[in-house]
C-alpha positions, 0 to 999 in steps of 0.5 A: 335868372331875373325876370323884370317886368315894367309898364310904361304909361299905365299899370299892370294888375298883379295877377297879370304880372304873375302870369307874365313872369311865369310864362317868361321863365319858361324861356329857359327850356329853350336856351339855358344860358339866359341870364336876364329877361325884361318884359316891357308893356307899353300902353300907348292911347288904347293900344298895347305894345309888348316887348321881351328882351333876353340877355344870353350868355355869350350873345347879344340880346334877343328882342321880340315886339308885338302890338295889339289891343290886349295885353296877354295876347300881345305878350303871348305873341311876342313870347312865341317870336322869342321862342322861335329865335332861341330855338334857331339860335340853339340849333345853329350853335349845335349845327356849328359844333358838329361841323367843327368837330368833323373838321378836327378829325385827322386826315386819315380818319376823314378818308 
């Protein structure tokens, strides 16, 4: 799995990049079919915008944004949003599998 970190209109210190990469890799604990993670930190006139884009197998991309004044605070807020999205999606898939397996039972077993 790849983690790409980019900064627009500014630079990130190496220690911040390392923290962001380590935290972003923990998204695998919520959904193991993650192919790539892109983190973009945009410095816009004194404000910071954090964006996390997660590419998952057999699914469109998941996206989370957050604006604020501090890089790590924005990243953590966006990361929390992403964790919630991945949890909801995984639970939805789990529920759909249960329902479809019940539908496949022969008619005499359902009665």
